[in-house]
PQR file of N, CA, C, O and H, with PARSE charges and radii, in Angstrom:
ATOM      1  N   MET A   1      64.881 -16.961 110.373 -0.4000 1.5000
ATOM      2  CA  MET A   1      65.602 -17.966 110.959 -0.0000 2.0000
ATOM      3  C   MET A   1      66.576 -18.357 109.715  0.5500 1.7000
ATOM      4  O   MET A   1      66.366 -18.383 108.502 -0.5500 1.4000
ATOM      5  N   ARG A   2      67.610 -18.622 110.419 -0.4000 1.5000
ATOM      6  CA  ARG A   2      68.840 -19.159 109.404 -0.0000 2.0000
ATOM      7  C   ARG A   2      69.413 -20.531 109.620  0.5500 1.7000
ATOM      8  O   ARG A   2      69.455 -21.217 110.642 -0.5500 1.4000
ATOM      9  H   ARG A   2      67.781 -18.601 111.404  0.4000 1.0000
ATOM     10  N   ILE A   3      69.832 -20.753 108.436 -0.4000 1.5000
ATOM     11  CA  ILE A   3      69.829 -22.518 107.914 -0.0000 2.0000
ATOM     12  C   ILE A   3      71.187 -22.545 107.784  0.5500 1.7000
ATOM     13  O   ILE A   3      71.810 -21.568 107.369 -0.5500 1.4000
ATOM     14  H   ILE A   3      69.798 -20.197 107.606  0.4000 1.0000
ATOM     15  N   SER A   4      71.534 -23.236 107.997 -0.4000 1.5000
ATOM     16  CA  SER A   4      73.342 -24.080 107.765 -0.0000 2.0000
ATOM     17  C   SER A   4      73.495 -25.377 107.644  0.5500 1.7000
ATOM     18  O   SER A   4      72.725 -26.058 108.321 -0.5500 1.4000
ATOM     19  H   SER A   4      71.028 -24.029 108.334  0.4000 1.0000
ATOM     20  N   ALA A   5      74.518 -26.110 106.758 -0.4000 1.5000
ATOM     21  CA  ALA A   5      74.623 -27.245 106.689 -0.0000 2.0000
ATOM     22  C   ALA A   5      76.093 -27.508 106.857  0.5500 1.7000
ATOM     23  O   ALA A   5      76.935 -26.725 106.418 -0.5500 1.4000
ATOM     24  H   ALA A   5      75.144 -25.557 106.207  0.4000 1.0000
ATOM     25  N   ASP A   6      76.415 -28.688 107.536 -0.4000 1.5000
ATOM     26  CA  ASP A   6      78.062 -29.162 107.787 -0.0000 2.0000
ATOM     27  C   ASP A   6      78.064 -29.946 106.135  0.5500 1.7000
ATOM     28  O   ASP A   6      77.556 -31.062 106.028 -0.5500 1.4000
ATOM     29  H   ASP A   6      75.731 -29.324 107.892  0.4000 1.0000
ATOM     30  N   ARG A   7      78.515 -29.431 105.229 -0.4000 1.5000
ATOM     31  CA  ARG A   7      78.441 -30.748 104.049 -0.0000 2.0000
ATOM     32  C   ARG A   7      79.466 -32.091 104.491  0.5500 1.7000
ATOM     33  O   ARG A   7      79.213 -33.230 104.099 -0.5500 1.4000
ATOM     34  H   ARG A   7      78.928 -28.524 105.316  0.4000 1.0000
ATOM     35  N   GLU A   8      80.333 -31.856 105.128 -0.4000 1.5000
ATOM     36  CA  GLU A   8      80.900 -33.118 105.598 -0.0000 2.0000
ATOM     37  C   GLU A   8      80.452 -34.051 106.669  0.5500 1.7000
ATOM     38  O   GLU A   8      80.819 -35.226 106.670 -0.5500 1.4000
ATOM     39  H   GLU A   8      80.539 -30.931 105.447  0.4000 1.0000
ATOM     40  N   LEU A   9      79.988 -33.758 107.209 -0.4000 1.5000
ATOM     41  CA  LEU A   9      78.686 -34.896 107.998 -0.0000 2.0000
ATOM     42  C   LEU A   9      77.568 -35.379 107.337  0.5500 1.7000
ATOM     43  O   LEU A   9      76.955 -36.342 107.799 -0.5500 1.4000
ATOM     44  H   LEU A   9      79.690 -32.804 107.209  0.4000 1.0000
ATOM     45  N   CYS A  10      77.178 -34.753 106.170 -0.4000 1.5000
ATOM     46  CA  CYS A  10      76.288 -35.231 105.452 -0.0000 2.0000
ATOM     47  C   CYS A  10      76.130 -36.854 105.245  0.5500 1.7000
ATOM     48  O   CYS A  10      76.963 -37.003 104.351 -0.5500 1.4000
ATOM     49  H   CYS A  10      77.675 -33.971 105.795  0.4000 1.0000
ATOM     50  N   ILE A  11      75.789 -37.701 105.405 -0.4000 1.5000
ATOM     51  CA  ILE A  11      75.308 -38.797 104.957 -0.0000 2.0000
ATOM     52  C   ILE A  11      74.409 -39.372 103.511  0.5500 1.7000
ATOM     53  O   ILE A  11      74.273 -40.493 103.022 -0.5500 1.4000
ATOM     54  H   ILE A  11      75.112 -37.580 106.132  0.4000 1.0000
ATOM     55  N   GLN A  12      74.088 -38.515 103.273 -0.4000 1.5000
ATOM     56  CA  GLN A  12      73.531 -38.347 101.579 -0.0000 2.0000
ATOM     57  C   GLN A  12      71.951 -38.944 101.863  0.5500 1.7000
ATOM     58  O   GLN A  12      71.447 -39.528 100.903 -0.5500 1.4000
ATOM     59  H   GLN A  12      74.199 -37.604 103.671  0.4000 1.0000
ATOM     60  N   ALA A  13      71.310 -38.862 102.841 -0.4000 1.5000
ATOM     61  CA  ALA A  13      69.811 -39.249 103.490 -0.0000 2.0000
ATOM     62  C   ALA A  13      69.218 -39.014 102.436  0.5500 1.7000
ATOM     63  O   ALA A  13      68.859 -39.935 101.702 -0.5500 1.4000
ATOM     64  H   ALA A  13      71.719 -38.388 103.621  0.4000 1.0000
ATOM     65  N   GLY A  14      68.948 -37.455 102.088 -0.4000 1.5000
ATOM     66  CA  GLY A  14      68.147 -36.946 101.514 -0.0000 2.0000
ATOM     67  C   GLY A  14      66.697 -36.408 102.119  0.5500 1.7000
ATOM     68  O   GLY A  14      65.818 -35.840 101.471 -0.5500 1.4000
ATOM     69  H   GLY A  14      69.239 -36.707 102.684  0.4000 1.0000
ATOM     70  N   ASN A  15      66.679 -36.730 103.512 -0.4000 1.5000
ATOM     71  CA  ASN A  15      65.406 -36.328 104.130 -0.0000 2.0000
ATOM     72  C   ASN A  15      65.045 -34.884 104.092  0.5500 1.7000
ATOM     73  O   ASN A  15      63.875 -34.509 104.167 -0.5500 1.4000
ATOM     74  H   ASN A  15      67.393 -37.191 104.039  0.4000 1.0000
ATOM     75  N   CYS A  16      66.404 -33.802 103.934 -0.4000 1.5000
ATOM     76  CA  CYS A  16      65.911 -32.725 104.495 -0.0000 2.0000
ATOM     77  C   CYS A  16      65.471 -32.363 102.838  0.5500 1.7000
ATOM     78  O   CYS A  16      64.706 -31.434 102.576 -0.5500 1.4000
ATOM     79  H   CYS A  16      67.355 -34.107 103.873  0.4000 1.0000
ATOM     80  N   VAL A  17      65.905 -32.992 102.089 -0.4000 1.5000
ATOM     81  CA  VAL A  17      65.038 -32.455 100.642 -0.0000 2.0000
ATOM     82  C   VAL A  17      63.579 -33.014 100.608  0.5500 1.7000
ATOM     83  O   VAL A  17      62.624 -32.369 100.175 -0.5500 1.4000
ATOM     84  H   VAL A  17      66.527 -33.747 102.302  0.4000 1.0000
ATOM     85  N   MET A  18      63.505 -34.368 101.147 -0.4000 1.5000
ATOM     86  CA  MET A  18      62.238 -34.728 100.990 -0.0000 2.0000
ATOM     87  C   MET A  18      61.000 -33.672 101.880  0.5500 1.7000
ATOM     88  O   MET A  18      59.918 -33.518 101.312 -0.5500 1.4000
ATOM     89  H   MET A  18      64.281 -34.892 101.499  0.4000 1.0000
ATOM     90  N   VAL A  19      61.178 -33.126 102.973 -0.4000 1.5000
ATOM     91  CA  VAL A  19      60.729 -32.566 104.379 -0.0000 2.0000
ATOM     92  C   VAL A  19      60.423 -31.019 103.506  0.5500 1.7000
ATOM     93  O   VAL A  19      59.330 -30.466 103.379 -0.5500 1.4000
ATOM     94  H   VAL A  19      62.057 -33.251 103.434  0.4000 1.0000
ATOM     95  N   ALA A  20      61.788 -30.552 102.966 -0.4000 1.5000
ATOM     96  CA  ALA A  20      61.725 -29.285 102.995 -0.0000 2.0000
ATOM     97  C   ALA A  20      62.309 -28.620 101.758  0.5500 1.7000
ATOM     98  O   ALA A  20      62.892 -27.541 101.859 -0.5500 1.4000
ATOM     99  H   ALA A  20      62.675 -31.002 103.069  0.4000 1.0000
ATOM    100  N   GLY A  21      62.146 -29.325 100.441 -0.4000 1.5000
ATOM    101  CA  GLY A  21      62.445 -28.975  99.337 -0.0000 2.0000
ATOM    102  C   GLY A  21      62.853 -27.398  98.665  0.5500 1.7000
ATOM    103  O   GLY A  21      63.774 -27.142  97.890 -0.5500 1.4000
ATOM    104  H   GLY A  21      61.673 -30.202 100.359  0.4000 1.0000
ATOM    105  N   GLU A  22      62.126 -26.735  99.080 -0.4000 1.5000
ATOM    106  CA  GLU A  22      62.625 -25.313  98.685 -0.0000 2.0000
ATOM    107  C   GLU A  22      63.433 -24.790  99.571  0.5500 1.7000
ATOM    108  O   GLU A  22      63.502 -23.579  99.361 -0.5500 1.4000
ATOM    109  H   GLU A  22      61.378 -26.944  99.709  0.4000 1.0000
ATOM    110  N   VAL A  23      64.191 -25.167 100.613 -0.4000 1.5000
ATOM    111  CA  VAL A  23      65.106 -24.638 101.326 -0.0000 2.0000
ATOM    112  C   VAL A  23      66.478 -25.505 101.029  0.5500 1.7000
ATOM    113  O   VAL A  23      67.477 -24.798 100.903 -0.5500 1.4000
ATOM    114  H   VAL A  23      64.135 -26.150 100.783  0.4000 1.0000
ATOM    115  N   PHE A  24      66.694 -27.001 100.891 -0.4000 1.5000
ATOM    116  CA  PHE A  24      67.325 -28.047 100.652 -0.0000 2.0000
ATOM    117  C   PHE A  24      67.283 -28.462  99.096  0.5500 1.7000
ATOM    118  O   PHE A  24      66.274 -28.313  98.406 -0.5500 1.4000
ATOM    119  H   PHE A  24      65.882 -27.576 100.994  0.4000 1.0000
ATOM    120  N   ASP A  25      68.569 -29.031  98.597 -0.4000 1.5000
ATOM    121  CA  ASP A  25      68.923 -29.614  97.453 -0.0000 2.0000
ATOM    122  C   ASP A  25      69.974 -30.419  97.978  0.5500 1.7000
ATOM    123  O   ASP A  25      70.595 -30.238  99.025 -0.5500 1.4000
ATOM    124  H   ASP A  25      69.388 -29.152  99.157  0.4000 1.0000
ATOM    125  N   GLN A  26      70.119 -31.422  97.051 -0.4000 1.5000
ATOM    126  CA  GLN A  26      71.442 -32.223  96.878 -0.0000 2.0000
ATOM    127  C   GLN A  26      72.311 -32.337  95.760  0.5500 1.7000
ATOM    128  O   GLN A  26      71.781 -32.705  94.711 -0.5500 1.4000
ATOM    129  H   GLN A  26      69.614 -31.569  96.201  0.4000 1.0000
ATOM    130  N   ASP A  27      73.802 -32.050  95.754 -0.4000 1.5000
ATOM    131  CA  ASP A  27      74.416 -31.879  94.532 -0.0000 2.0000
ATOM    132  C   ASP A  27      74.500 -33.305  94.092  0.5500 1.7000
ATOM    133  O   ASP A  27      73.911 -34.209  94.683 -0.5500 1.4000
ATOM    134  H   ASP A  27      74.232 -31.752  96.606  0.4000 1.0000
ATOM    135  N   ASP A  28      75.324 -33.498  92.933 -0.4000 1.5000
ATOM    136  CA  ASP A  28      75.312 -34.742  92.049 -0.0000 2.0000
ATOM    137  C   ASP A  28      76.417 -36.115  92.824  0.5500 1.7000
ATOM    138  O   ASP A  28      76.865 -37.175  92.387 -0.5500 1.4000
ATOM    139  H   ASP A  28      75.803 -32.763  92.453  0.4000 1.0000
ATOM    140  N   GLU A  29      76.506 -35.459  94.028 -0.4000 1.5000
ATOM    141  CA  GLU A  29      77.362 -36.433  94.838 -0.0000 2.0000
ATOM    142  C   GLU A  29      76.364 -37.032  95.932  0.5500 1.7000
ATOM    143  O   GLU A  29      76.721 -38.100  96.429 -0.5500 1.4000
ATOM    144  H   GLU A  29      76.142 -34.597  94.383  0.4000 1.0000
ATOM    145  N   GLY A  30      75.131 -36.468  96.382 -0.4000 1.5000
ATOM    146  CA  GLY A  30      74.147 -36.512  97.204 -0.0000 2.0000
ATOM    147  C   GLY A  30      74.694 -35.480  98.500  0.5500 1.7000
ATOM    148  O   GLY A  30      74.202 -35.829  99.573 -0.5500 1.4000
ATOM    149  H   GLY A  30      74.841 -35.600  95.978  0.4000 1.0000
ATOM    150  N   ILE A  31      75.079 -34.979  98.541 -0.4000 1.5000
ATOM    151  CA  ILE A  31      75.490 -34.217  99.711 -0.0000 2.0000
ATOM    152  C   ILE A  31      74.750 -32.457  99.584  0.5500 1.7000
ATOM    153  O   ILE A  31      74.828 -31.720  98.601 -0.5500 1.4000
ATOM    154  H   ILE A  31      75.479 -34.696  97.669  0.4000 1.0000
ATOM    155  N   VAL A  32      74.162 -32.201 100.721 -0.4000 1.5000
ATOM    156  CA  VAL A  32      73.100 -31.256 100.925 -0.0000 2.0000
ATOM    157  C   VAL A  32      73.436 -29.639 100.677  0.5500 1.7000
ATOM    158  O   VAL A  32      74.219 -28.946 101.328 -0.5500 1.4000
ATOM    159  H   VAL A  32      74.099 -32.799 101.520  0.4000 1.0000
ATOM    160  N   VAL A  33      72.858 -29.365  99.884 -0.4000 1.5000
ATOM    161  CA  VAL A  33      73.265 -27.890  99.520 -0.0000 2.0000
ATOM    162  C   VAL A  33      72.139 -27.188 100.338  0.5500 1.7000
ATOM    163  O   VAL A  33      71.095 -27.840 100.340 -0.5500 1.4000
ATOM    164  H   VAL A  33      72.222 -29.928  99.356  0.4000 1.0000
ATOM    165  N   VAL A  34      72.092 -25.870 101.120 -0.4000 1.5000
ATOM    166  CA  VAL A  34      71.302 -24.754 101.422 -0.0000 2.0000
ATOM    167  C   VAL A  34      70.923 -24.098 100.103  0.5500 1.7000
ATOM    168  O   VAL A  34      71.831 -23.614  99.428 -0.5500 1.4000
ATOM    169  H   VAL A  34      72.940 -25.340 101.118  0.4000 1.0000
ATOM    170  N   LEU A  35      69.323 -24.021  99.557 -0.4000 1.5000
ATOM    171  CA  LEU A  35      69.252 -23.164  98.791 -0.0000 2.0000
ATOM    172  C   LEU A  35      68.797 -21.988  99.129  0.5500 1.7000
ATOM    173  O   LEU A  35      68.573 -21.196  98.214 -0.5500 1.4000
ATOM    174  H   LEU A  35      68.586 -24.415 100.106  0.4000 1.0000
ATOM    175  N   ALA A  36      68.589 -21.648 100.278 -0.4000 1.5000
ATOM    176  CA  ALA A  36      67.792 -20.430 101.205 -0.0000 2.0000
ATOM    177  C   ALA A  36      68.373 -20.612 102.742  0.5500 1.7000
ATOM    178  O   ALA A  36      68.202 -21.463 103.615 -0.5500 1.4000
ATOM    179  H   ALA A  36      68.772 -22.291 101.021  0.4000 1.0000
ATOM    180  N   GLU A  37      69.199 -19.309 102.637 -0.4000 1.5000
ATOM    181  CA  GLU A  37      69.730 -19.396 104.188 -0.0000 2.0000
ATOM    182  C   GLU A  37      68.716 -18.634 105.063  0.5500 1.7000
ATOM    183  O   GLU A  37      68.528 -18.841 106.262 -0.5500 1.4000
ATOM    184  H   GLU A  37      69.337 -18.618 101.928  0.4000 1.0000
ATOM    185  N   GLN A  38      68.272 -17.988 104.519 -0.4000 1.5000
ATOM    186  CA  GLN A  38      67.059 -16.992 105.604 -0.0000 2.0000
ATOM    187  C   GLN A  38      65.663 -17.947 104.974  0.5500 1.7000
ATOM    188  O   GLN A  38      65.458 -18.516 103.902 -0.5500 1.4000
ATOM    189  H   GLN A  38      68.425 -17.820 103.545  0.4000 1.0000
ATOM    190  N   VAL A  39      64.958 -17.800 106.097 -0.4000 1.5000
ATOM    191  CA  VAL A  39      63.692 -18.452 105.998 -0.0000 2.0000
ATOM    192  C   VAL A  39      62.536 -18.262 106.568  0.5500 1.7000
ATOM    193  O   VAL A  39      62.724 -18.988 107.545 -0.5500 1.4000
ATOM    194  H   VAL A  39      65.124 -17.338 106.968  0.4000 1.0000
ATOM    195  N   SER A  40      61.572 -17.881 106.702 -0.4000 1.5000
ATOM    196  CA  SER A  40      60.475 -17.838 107.447 -0.0000 2.0000
ATOM    197  C   SER A  40      59.086 -18.510 106.947  0.5500 1.7000
ATOM    198  O   SER A  40      58.801 -19.082 105.895 -0.5500 1.4000
ATOM    199  H   SER A  40      61.420 -17.292 105.908  0.4000 1.0000
ATOM    200  N   GLY A  41      58.398 -18.243 108.009 -0.4000 1.5000
ATOM    201  CA  GLY A  41      56.787 -18.953 107.639 -0.0000 2.0000
ATOM    202  C   GLY A  41      57.036 -20.285 107.569  0.5500 1.7000
ATOM    203  O   GLY A  41      57.959 -20.830 108.174 -0.5500 1.4000
ATOM    204  H   GLY A  41      58.630 -17.779 108.864  0.4000 1.0000
ATOM    205  N   VAL A  42      56.032 -20.999 106.652 -0.4000 1.5000
ATOM    206  CA  VAL A  42      55.642 -22.493 106.352 -0.0000 2.0000
ATOM    207  C   VAL A  42      57.386 -22.779 105.604  0.5500 1.7000
ATOM    208  O   VAL A  42      57.704 -23.954 105.415 -0.5500 1.4000
ATOM    209  H   VAL A  42      55.282 -20.556 106.160  0.4000 1.0000
ATOM    210  N   GLU A  43      58.153 -21.936 105.321 -0.4000 1.5000
ATOM    211  CA  GLU A  43      59.530 -22.837 104.784 -0.0000 2.0000
ATOM    212  C   GLU A  43      60.582 -23.076 106.133  0.5500 1.7000
ATOM    213  O   GLU A  43      61.418 -23.975 106.229 -0.5500 1.4000
ATOM    214  H   GLU A  43      57.895 -20.982 105.474  0.4000 1.0000
ATOM    215  N   ALA A  44      60.293 -22.028 107.118 -0.4000 1.5000
ATOM    216  CA  ALA A  44      60.823 -22.562 108.262 -0.0000 2.0000
ATOM    217  C   ALA A  44      60.819 -23.648 109.088  0.5500 1.7000
ATOM    218  O   ALA A  44      61.760 -24.198 109.659 -0.5500 1.4000
ATOM    219  H   ALA A  44      59.614 -21.298 107.041  0.4000 1.0000
ATOM    220  N   GLU A  45      59.204 -23.987 109.087 -0.4000 1.5000
ATOM    221  CA  GLU A  45      58.466 -24.873 109.704 -0.0000 2.0000
ATOM    222  C   GLU A  45      59.386 -26.310 109.355  0.5500 1.7000
ATOM    223  O   GLU A  45      60.154 -26.883 110.128 -0.5500 1.4000
ATOM    224  H   GLU A  45      58.439 -23.539 108.623  0.4000 1.0000
ATOM    225  N   HIS A  46      58.997 -26.746 107.729 -0.4000 1.5000
ATOM    226  CA  HIS A  46      59.493 -27.225 106.946 -0.0000 2.0000
ATOM    227  C   HIS A  46      61.388 -27.564 107.025  0.5500 1.7000
ATOM    228  O   HIS A  46      61.978 -28.633 106.864 -0.5500 1.4000
ATOM    229  H   HIS A  46      58.373 -26.280 107.101  0.4000 1.0000
ATOM    230  N   ALA A  47      61.800 -26.528 107.257 -0.4000 1.5000
ATOM    231  CA  ALA A  47      63.276 -26.495 107.788 -0.0000 2.0000
ATOM    232  C   ALA A  47      63.735 -27.537 109.186  0.5500 1.7000
ATOM    233  O   ALA A  47      64.406 -28.550 109.382 -0.5500 1.4000
ATOM    234  H   ALA A  47      61.320 -25.660 107.387  0.4000 1.0000
ATOM    235  N   ARG A  48      62.841 -26.488 110.026 -0.4000 1.5000
ATOM    236  CA  ARG A  48      63.143 -27.467 111.351 -0.0000 2.0000
ATOM    237  C   ARG A  48      62.427 -28.351 111.423  0.5500 1.7000
ATOM    238  O   ARG A  48      62.277 -28.549 112.628 -0.5500 1.4000
ATOM    239  H   ARG A  48      62.297 -25.665 109.867  0.4000 1.0000
ATOM    240  N   GLU A  49      61.860 -29.044 110.875 -0.4000 1.5000
ATOM    241  CA  GLU A  49      61.410 -30.559 110.629 -0.0000 2.0000
ATOM    242  C   GLU A  49      62.649 -31.302 109.858  0.5500 1.7000
ATOM    243  O   GLU A  49      63.037 -32.423 110.189 -0.5500 1.4000
ATOM    244  H   GLU A  49      61.982 -28.883 109.896  0.4000 1.0000
ATOM    245  N   ALA A  50      63.076 -30.737 109.063 -0.4000 1.5000
ATOM    246  CA  ALA A  50      64.444 -31.254 108.283 -0.0000 2.0000
ATOM    247  C   ALA A  50      65.552 -31.415 108.961  0.5500 1.7000
ATOM    248  O   ALA A  50      66.407 -32.192 108.538 -0.5500 1.4000
ATOM    249  H   ALA A  50      62.761 -29.827 108.794  0.4000 1.0000
ATOM    250  N   VAL A  51      65.726 -30.726 110.105 -0.4000 1.5000
ATOM    251  CA  VAL A  51      66.824 -30.349 110.982 -0.0000 2.0000
ATOM    252  C   VAL A  51      66.573 -31.476 112.065  0.5500 1.7000
ATOM    253  O   VAL A  51      67.544 -32.180 112.341 -0.5500 1.4000
ATOM    254  H   VAL A  51      65.031 -30.095 110.448  0.4000 1.0000
ATOM    255  N   LYS A  52      65.534 -31.688 112.623 -0.4000 1.5000
ATOM    256  CA  LYS A  52      65.150 -32.895 113.444 -0.0000 2.0000
ATOM    257  C   LYS A  52      65.439 -34.239 112.974  0.5500 1.7000
ATOM    258  O   LYS A  52      65.767 -35.178 113.700 -0.5500 1.4000
ATOM    259  H   LYS A  52      64.745 -31.116 112.399  0.4000 1.0000
ATOM    260  N   LEU A  53      65.259 -34.280 111.383 -0.4000 1.5000
ATOM    261  CA  LEU A  53      65.196 -35.719 110.614 -0.0000 2.0000
ATOM    262  C   LEU A  53      66.271 -36.300 110.393  0.5500 1.7000
ATOM    263  O   LEU A  53      66.348 -37.515 110.213 -0.5500 1.4000
ATOM    264  H   LEU A  53      64.992 -33.518 110.793  0.4000 1.0000
ATOM    265  N   CYS A  54      67.554 -35.258 110.370 -0.4000 1.5000
ATOM    266  CA  CYS A  54      68.616 -35.648 109.552 -0.0000 2.0000
ATOM    267  C   CYS A  54      69.293 -36.690 110.909  0.5500 1.7000
ATOM    268  O   CYS A  54      69.383 -36.526 112.126 -0.5500 1.4000
ATOM    269  H   CYS A  54      67.493 -34.271 110.516  0.4000 1.0000
ATOM    270  N   PRO A  55      69.614 -37.601 110.127 -0.5600 1.5000
ATOM    271  CA  PRO A  55      70.328 -38.547 110.952  0.2800 2.0000
ATOM    272  C   PRO A  55      71.732 -38.191 111.024  0.5500 1.7000
ATOM    273  O   PRO A  55      72.251 -39.013 111.779 -0.5500 1.4000
ATOM    274  N   ALA A  56      72.566 -37.398 110.623 -0.4000 1.5000
ATOM    275  CA  ALA A  56      73.836 -37.188 110.460 -0.0000 2.0000
ATOM    276  C   ALA A  56      73.813 -35.832 111.732  0.5500 1.7000
ATOM    277  O   ALA A  56      74.790 -35.641 112.456 -0.5500 1.4000
ATOM    278  H   ALA A  56      72.144 -36.730 110.010  0.4000 1.0000
ATOM    279  N   SER A  57      72.897 -35.227 111.798 -0.4000 1.5000
ATOM    280  CA  SER A  57      72.556 -33.827 112.376 -0.0000 2.0000
ATOM    281  C   SER A  57      73.871 -32.805 111.674  0.5500 1.7000
ATOM    282  O   SER A  57      74.708 -32.080 112.212 -0.5500 1.4000
ATOM    283  H   SER A  57      72.103 -35.383 111.210  0.4000 1.0000
ATOM    284  N   ALA A  58      73.664 -33.052 110.624 -0.4000 1.5000
ATOM    285  CA  ALA A  58      74.559 -31.781 109.794 -0.0000 2.0000
ATOM    286  C   ALA A  58      73.680 -30.250 109.481  0.5500 1.7000
ATOM    287  O   ALA A  58      74.154 -29.169 109.134 -0.5500 1.4000
ATOM    288  H   ALA A  58      72.984 -33.640 110.187  0.4000 1.0000
ATOM    289  N   LEU A  59      72.608 -30.531 109.681 -0.4000 1.5000
ATOM    290  CA  LEU A  59      71.699 -28.970 109.591 -0.0000 2.0000
ATOM    291  C   LEU A  59      71.750 -28.312 110.686  0.5500 1.7000
ATOM    292  O   LEU A  59      72.105 -29.047 111.608 -0.5500 1.4000
ATOM    293  H   LEU A  59      72.223 -31.410 109.963  0.4000 1.0000
ATOM    294  N   LEU A  60      71.543 -27.192 111.022 -0.4000 1.5000
ATOM    295  CA  LEU A  60      71.362 -26.088 111.873 -0.0000 2.0000
ATOM    296  C   LEU A  60      70.279 -25.147 111.506  0.5500 1.7000
ATOM    297  O   LEU A  60      70.199 -24.703 110.361 -0.5500 1.4000
ATOM    298  H   LEU A  60      71.255 -26.595 110.274  0.4000 1.0000
ATOM    299  N   ALA A  61      69.486 -24.847 112.394 -0.4000 1.5000
ATOM    300  CA  ALA A  61      68.529 -23.965 112.618 -0.0000 2.0000
ATOM    301  C   ALA A  61      68.108 -22.763 113.243  0.5500 1.7000
ATOM    302  O   ALA A  61      67.030 -22.796 113.838 -0.5500 1.4000
ATOM    303  H   ALA A  61      69.551 -25.207 113.325  0.4000 1.0000
ATOM    304  N   GLU A  62      68.787 -21.663 113.217 -0.4000 1.5000
ATOM    305  CA  GLU A  62      69.313 -20.615 114.209 -0.0000 2.0000
ATOM    306  C   GLU A  62      67.996 -19.106 114.441  0.5500 1.7000
ATOM    307  O   GLU A  62      67.991 -18.073 113.771 -0.5500 1.4000
ATOM    308  H   GLU A  62      69.662 -21.637 112.734  0.4000 1.0000
ATOM    309  N   ASP A  63      67.389 -19.334 115.152 -0.4000 1.5000
ATOM    310  CA  ASP A  63      66.351 -18.312 115.139 -0.0000 2.0000
ATOM    311  C   ASP A  63      66.855 -16.829 114.835  0.5500 1.7000
ATOM    312  O   ASP A  63      66.050 -15.898 114.804 -0.5500 1.4000
ATOM    313  H   ASP A  63      67.393 -20.173 115.696  0.4000 1.0000
TER
END
């Protein structure tokens, strides 16, 4: 699965990092950073959950 993030939409909630810290991080301003653009297995499950929980809909997971 391919993961991407629209940093312009990010509102710095940090839900993605809490749910999928192996896939997402935040920069010094709190904006999302994608650590792994391609994920599978458990990381993919966590990334999907992060996409669902993002209050700004700034994350995308594509199979």
